Every structure is written in structure tokens, then in C-alpha cells.
N, C-alpha and C positions, 0 to 999 in steps of 0.2 A: 426623667425625660429622653438621656442618652439611651437606657433599655427600651425605652417603647420609640424612639430613632433607628435602630440595631434591628428590631423586631419591623418595622416599618421595608426599611431597607431587604430585610431577608424576603417578608413578604414578594415585593418588585421584582427582586434579582426570582425567587421559587417561579414565578407567574409568566415572567418572561423568559424564564426558561420550558416553559410547562410550553407557552405558545409555539414557541419557535420549533421542537418535538414536532405537535401538532402541525406544522407546516411542511418539513422536511416528509412527515408521512402521507401527507395529500398530495407531497407534490409528486412521491416515490408511487402512490396509488398510481396517478396520472399515468405518469410512466409507465408500469406495469401492464395499462389498460391498454394504451398506445399499442408497446410492443407486443399484447400478444390477440390484439384487435387491426390491424394494420399492416401493411407489407414493408419488411423492413427492406433499411438504405443502403445493400450492400456496397457500393464504393465507398459512401460514407465510414462507413466501418470498418471497411479492410484500410481505407485512410489514418483513420483513425487509430487502429491497430499498428500501423507504420508510426506516427507519429509518437503513438504513447511508450511502445513496445521496442521497434528498430531505431530509434531515436536516441534510445536511453541504452542501449547493448553495451555502449563502451564503459559508460558511467558506470553501470552493473558490471561489467566483467572489472572493469581496475577497484573499487570497493570487496566483490567478493579475494580478487586475492589477493590485496593488502589483508583484511580481515581472517581467514585462514592460514594466511604469515604469520601472524600477532596470535594467533587460538594458540598454533601450535609451539610458539614460542612460549609463551605465558602457563600453555598446559606440562609440558615439558617443565620447566623452573617448577612447579609445584607438586607434582609423580614423580619425578625426579627424586625425593625427599623420601618420599613412601618405596621406592624403588618400584614404582608401575609404572614404571615408563612405556613399555608394551600396551597399556589399553590409552598413546594415543591418539590410538589410529580414530578406535571406535567416541572418543569424546569429539573428533573433530568435524565426522560426516555427522553424528546426530545434532553437534551444535548448529548446522549448518544449515542441514535439510530440514532441524523441528525450527528452529529460530531465527539465526539469521539472514538466511536467504530469503524468508517470503517479507521478514520485516523492514531488515534493510535495503530492500526493493522498495519496499514500498512508501522507504519513506523520502528514496530519493526520486521514486516519479513521481510521488506528490509534489519533491522540491522544481521537480525540469518541469511534468506534462501535469500535475494538477494546477500549478498555479496560471500558467497559461492559459488551460480550460476557462477558469474563472473569469481571467482577466478580457481571452475573447465575447465570451458569452455575455461577459459584465457591459465589454464594450459598445456591442451591437443594442444593448436593451438602452443604455443614456444616450446612443444616438439614436434611437428610436427606429432600427431594423428591426424588432423583432415584431414591433407595433410593424409594420409595412409587411411583412410576413402575414400578419395574421389577417391584413385587410386583403391581402392576395388567397386567401383561403387556402394557406400552407399550414400544416401541423406544426406547429414549432415544437411539440414535444418528439414529433415523430424525424426532423430534421434538425435537432439540437441535444435532445439530451438524451433520447433513448441508443445513436449509436456511438455515445460516447462510455456511456454507464457498458452496452454491449461491449464494445472492445475493449475496456480496461477490465472488463470480468474472463476475458477469455487470455488477454495478451500478459497476463500478470504472472499466472503461474509457470508459464515457459521466464518469463524473465529470472522469476524463482527460481529452476530449474538450474539457470545457466550461473548466475551469483553463488548458485549451491554448488558447481560442478568444479568452478573457477577457487572458491576458498576448498572446497577438498584435495583440490592437485596441489595449491600453493600450502600446504600443508602437511600432504607428503613431498614435497623438493624438501622444505625446512627441513623435514624429521629425518629424511635416509642422508639429503645430503649432507645439510649445516648440522643438523645436533645427535646425527651418527645412528640415531633408530636403523637395527635390520628389516629391510622391504619385503621378505618374506612375512617378517614377524607383526607390519605394519597392515600387509594386506588380510591374515589372519583371524588378527583379532577384531576384523571391520568383520569377516565374514562370521566370524562365532558368535558377534555382538548385537551386530545392528542388524533389525529384522524392516519387512516392507512396507508396514504402520507407519513408521519413523518419514519414511519418505510419502505418501502419502496423508498423513495430515498435516506435513507443512503446504504441501501445496493446495489441501483442504483450504488450511488458511492463507495461501494466497488468493484464492477465490472469493474469499468474504473480505478480502483488505482491497482488493480489485474496483470489487464493489462499492463497499465503502467509501473508499476515498473520492471517487467518481460522480457516488450522487450528492455528496458533499459539494466538493468542486464545481457542481452543474447546478445547484441548490442554490449557490451564493453566488456564481455570474448572474446566475437566472432573475432573482431580488434584489439586484442591483441598484441602491441608490445613489441619489445624488452627484454625478455629474462624474470627474475625472478623481477626486478626492475616493470617492464612494468605490471607484476601481480598484480604486489603492486598500480602501479600508478591506472592500470585499476579500479582494486576495491575501491580503496578512488573514481574515480571519478564515478563510479556507484551505490555510495551509496549515494552523496552529490547530484549530477546530480536527481536521482529518487525521495528524500527527497522534493529538489526544486521543481518537476515537479509534486509529489504529493500536495504542498500549491496552486499550479497555477492552477492546476485542479481544488482542491475542491472551490476555491475561484469561480470558470466559475458554475461551475455544480450548487454550491449554488445562484450563478445568475441565472440561467436558470429555476432554479428548485423553488424558493420560491420570 
């Protein structure tokens, strides 16, 4: 009986997961159809870019600086054992542009803007504001969803650039002024070992991350049920699912690119 209960539980979870994936797919399809068949709301896109991007800039800069500084110290400790301190520059540069820049940017934006996105749309759902918009013949996908997805997809690569640049600068400062690495050697090793693809691949990741997290957060908000408690549950689920999706997508993209 225990074995049958386990199989039954696995089946229910699998069916629910497939239903959720299918619902997200239909939601994405409706959003894409709306994006390419209606006039975009430029003012709403610009506002969302400001809310998601500019308002998150201070946090992104702080994260980039601290991660770059820690990465410099940790890299020096490991490379010093083998007398390879001259490679600290490329390690910091590549790590920030390929991984830490886009991934940490996505995580921070999900926590700050993604949760707010879900809570805002979810509150509109439970207070029947979305139903009121439909009654007024307003396309809710065009009005609520598409501007958020478009703005997140556009702005996240720029935030990733700022995070990476701040991390690289902090790593340079720590390496040269604290750890005693020659500035000429630091820059020369970067020029010799860093390629343009290291930068472009990180930006491509940021584009995918911006699209994925905004899609998930908007979907969870749009499908919120159960009053104020439902808004809290949807917000929590959107942050967790979006972060897990970012890590899975990061692995897949890294495998395809590198």
C-alpha cells in the first residue's frame, strides 16, 4: 500500500507540473500574439524599465562591488599557492561577465521587482480590477503583461553590464592596491586571455533571464486566487520558481555556449 501511495503521489505531482507548464505555455502564446498584433504601450514600457532597471541600479552596483572584491581575494589565495597571480585579472573579468553579472543581477531583480510585479498583478486580480478592465474592452495582456515582459528583457542586460563593470573595477582595486598585483600585468593578462564572446554570451544570458523571470512573475500574479493569502502565496512561489528557473537556464545556456 505504501508503494502504491508513493506512485499515486508522484503521478499527481507530475500531472500538476505538466498542467502548470501547459498553462505557462498558453500564457506565453497569448502574450506573444498580443505583442506582435497590437500597438505597444510605450509609456508603460518606459515606466517598467525605470521601475525594474533604474530603481534596482544601486543594489546591483553594491552587489557587483562586493562580489568583485571577494572574488579578487579568493582568487589570489588560490593562485598564490601555484605562483599564478598574474591570471587573477582574467579570472575576475570572465567570472563577472559570464556568470556573476547576469545571474546575480537576475536574482536581485527577482527579489526586488519580480515580487512586486506578482503582488501588483495579483492584487488587481483578487480585487477584480482585471475583470473591470476586460469589461471596458481593454486588452489586459497589452495593458499589464506585455510591457513588463518587454521592459525586463530589454533592461536586464544593461543591469548585468553595470554589475560586471563594478565587479571588475572592485577586483582591480583590490588586486592592485591591497594585494600588490602590478596594474600593467593585471591589464595585460586580461587583453591576452579575454575574448569578445565572454561578454556577448553573458549578455545573451541576461536577455533570457529577463524574459523568463518576468514571464513567471506575471503569470503567477495573473493567475492568483484566494484573496490576500493567495497574493502572498503567489508572490512567494514566483520568487522561488523564477530563481530555480534562472539557475536551470544558466546551466543549459552555459552548456550550449561554452
